[in-house]
C-alpha positions in Angstrom: 0.0 0.0 0.0 1.4 3.4 -1.0 1.7 6.2 1.6 -0.9 8.9 1.2 0.2 12.4 0.5 -0.9 13.4 4.1 1.7 11.0 5.6 4.6 12.0 3.3 7.2 14.1 5.0 6.9 17.8 4.3 10.0 19.9 3.7 10.2 23.7 4.0 12.7 26.2 2.6 15.1 27.7 5.1 13.4 31.1 4.6 10.1 29.6 5.7 11.7 28.1 8.8 13.5 31.3 9.5 10.2 33.2 9.5 8.6 30.6 11.8 11.5 30.7 14.3 12.2 34.4 13.9 15.9 33.8 13.1 18.1 34.4 10.1 18.2 32.0 7.1 21.9 31.4 7.8 21.0 30.3 11.4 18.5 27.8 10.0 21.2 26.3 7.7 23.6 26.1 10.6 21.0 24.3 12.7 20.6 21.7 9.9 24.3 21.3 9.5 24.8 20.8 13.2 22.0 18.3 13.3 19.6 20.2 15.5 17.1 20.4 12.7 16.7 17.6 10.2 17.2 18.6 6.6 18.9 17.9 3.3 19.9 19.4 0.1 17.2 18.4 -2.4 16.5 19.1 -6.0 18.6 20.2 -8.9 20.2 22.5 -8.3 20.5 21.3 -4.7 18.8 23.6 -2.2 18.5 23.2 1.6 15.1 21.9 2.8 14.1 21.3 6.4 11.8 18.5 7.6 8.7 20.2 9.0 8.3 17.8 11.9 11.8 18.6 13.1 10.8 22.1 13.9 8.4 21.0 16.6 11.2 18.7 18.0 13.7 21.6 18.0 11.2 23.9 19.8 10.5 21.2 22.4 14.3 20.8 22.9 14.7 24.5 23.3 11.8 24.6 25.8 13.3 21.8 27.8 16.7 23.6 27.8 15.1 26.8 29.0 13.2 24.9 31.8 16.4 23.3 33.0 18.3 26.6 33.0 15.5 28.2 35.0 15.6 25.4 37.5 19.4 25.7 37.7 19.2 29.5 38.3 16.5 28.9 41.0 18.7 26.3 42.7 21.8 28.5 42.4 19.9 31.5 43.9 18.7 29.3 46.8 22.3 28.6 47.7 23.1 32.2 48.5 24.3 32.9 52.0 21.4 35.3 52.6 19.0 32.3 52.3 20.8 29.9 54.6 22.8 32.2 56.8 26.5 32.5 57.2 27.0 28.8 58.1 26.5 26.3 55.4 24.1 23.6 56.4 25.6 20.2 57.2 24.4 17.2 55.4 
């Protein structure tokens, strides 16, 4: 059974992805080259294309990274002497 067009992967031009992510086209290409976005050079002449579903994965990765950084900052702030006094708590 052949895949329906709805299930076929969709590829976007770097300019489209740049607009969605509010970044430069060069940054999109750099994200593809670094493997953070899935893409390939397609067509003749070959032009970069980005797998549409990789954008959601990239955004989820960025969200998780931001969440972890916020937790780290929160934990770091909680270790200030003003919070626990001049003596470090013993474990």
